[in-house]
C-alpha positions in Angstrom: 0.7 -0.7 -12.8 -2.1 1.8 -12.1 -1.6 5.2 -10.4 -4.6 4.3 -8.1 -2.8 1.2 -6.8 0.3 3.3 -6.1 -1.9 5.9 -4.2 -3.5 3.1 -2.2 0.0 1.7 -1.3 1.1 5.2 -0.1 -2.1 5.7 1.9 -1.7 2.3 3.6 1.9 2.9 4.5 1.1 6.4 5.9 -1.9 5.2 7.9 -0.5 1.8 8.8 -3.8 0.0 8.2 -5.8 -1.5 5.4 -8.9 -0.9 7.5 -8.4 2.8 7.9 -7.9 3.3 4.2 -10.8 1.0 3.4 -13.1 3.0 5.7 -12.0 6.3 4.0 -12.9 4.9 0.6 -16.0 3.0 1.6 -14.6 -0.4 0.5 -13.8 -3.5 2.4 -10.3 -4.0 4.0 -9.9 -7.1 1.9 -10.3 -5.1 -1.3 -7.5 -2.7 -0.2 -5.4 -5.8 0.7 -5.9 -7.2 -2.8 -4.8 -4.0 -4.4 -1.6 -4.0 -2.4 -1.1 -7.7 -3.1 -1.5 -7.1 -6.8 1.1 -4.4 -6.7 3.4 -6.7 -4.8 2.9 -9.3 -7.5 3.7 -6.8 -10.2 6.9 -5.7 -8.4 7.9 -9.2 -7.4 8.5 -8.3 -3.8 6.6 -7.9 -0.5 5.9 -4.3 0.5 4.4 -5.1 3.9 5.0 -7.6 6.6 1.5 -8.6 7.7 0.3 -10.2 10.9 -3.1 -10.3 12.7 -2.1 -7.3 14.9 0.5 -5.4 12.9 1.2 -4.1 9.4 4.8 -3.0 8.9 6.5 -2.0 5.7 9.4 -4.1 4.6 12.7 -2.6 3.7 11.6 -2.8 0.0 8.3 -1.1 0.9 10.1 1.7 2.6 12.5 2.1 -0.3 9.7 2.1 -2.8 7.7 4.6 -0.8 10.6 7.0 -0.6 11.0 6.9 -4.4 7.4 7.1 -5.6 5.8 9.3 -3.0 6.7 12.7 -4.4 6.2 11.5 -8.0 2.7 10.4 -7.3 1.8 13.6 -5.4 3.0 15.6 -8.4 0.7 13.6 -10.7 
C-alpha cells in the first residue's frame, strides 16, 4: 500500500469526484479510478459506491477515511 494511493483516496473522498482529482494532477479520471480500485483490492472492501452520476463513500470508506486522514497528513 503506497502513501500516494492513500492520499488519492483522501482527495477523492473530500472532492467527491475522480474527475476533479484527475484534473488537479493532470491525469485521466480512469487512472485515478484505477488507483482507488487497487486500494480497494488491497483492503478487500469497496470504499466508494459508484454510479454514472454519483460517487458516495461506503460505510467502510468513511470509517477508513476517519482513521487514516490525520496519519497521512502528518506524514
